[in-house]
N, C-alpha and C positions, 0 to 999 in steps of 0.2 A: 566527425563529431562522435564523441563517446556514447555508446549505447547505455541508456539509463536502465538500472535494474530495480524492479519494484516487487516486493513481497506483499501478497494479499492473503490475509489469514482470518480464520474464525475458529471456533472451538473444535469442529470436526473436520474442517478443510473441504467440506462438500457443498452444502446448500448456500449458506450465507456468503461464503467466500466466492462462490460462482457468480452471485449477483454483484458483489463488490468488484470482481474481476471485470465484468461487463461495464460497470459504471466508470471504473478507473481507465479502462481502455478508451472509452468515449472522451474522457477528459484529456488523456495524454495524446490521443490522436490529433487533437486541436493544436497541440504545441509543435507538431511537425518535427519531432526529435525521435531518433531511433530508440526503441525501448524493448524490454523483455519483462513480462509479468510472470511470476512464479506463484502459484496458488498452493497453500499449505495450512497446517494447523498452527495454533498459537504455540503449542508445545514444541513444534519443529523449529520455531524461529531462532532460539539461541544457537543451535547447531548450524543452521543455514547461514546465519550472520557470521559465525566463526569461520566457515569455509568460503563464503563469498559475500562480502559486505555490499548491501544494497544502497541505493540512493535514498530510499524511503520504504517504510513498512506501513501499509494501510490495513488496519485491523478492526474487526467488528467489536472487539472487547479490549480491556486493558491488558497490557503485557507486563507481568510482574517480574519476569526474568531480566537480569542485567544484559543489555545488548550494546553497551558502550555509547558512542556518540551518534548512533543511527537514529535519524528522526522517525518518530512514530506518529501517524495521523489516525485518530479515531474516525472510522468511516460510518458510524451509526447514522449520521445525517444523510448520507447517500442512500440509505435504506428508507428513512422516514420522510426525508424532504425538509425536515426542520433544521435550519441552519446550514443547508446544503451549500449556499454560495460561499460561505466562509471556508468550508472544507475544500471546495473546489479551488479556491484561491490559494489556500495553503499548499495543496498538492502541486499546483502549477508553479508556485514560487520556488518550491524545493527542487523542481525538475528543470527549470529554465537555466540555460548556461549564462 
């Protein structure tokens, strides 16, 4: 089974993305698929996508740069709890084979 690549990002790549990293790890662990999560800043995303295309990007904010067909999930609900179920379902759907 192919390892899923997930980029988790926020403005600075430190605090918020660390929390998102933990939340996404919990979600993906339930799927029982191999995965790798890379934590970074929103500004890093275009270069990272160009060098290594992920299966999904989970971001705390909008990504204005063009990153092609890579799906982006806004992870704000994972932080606030409002609409969390929809976000969790979207992430799971994108990562299931």
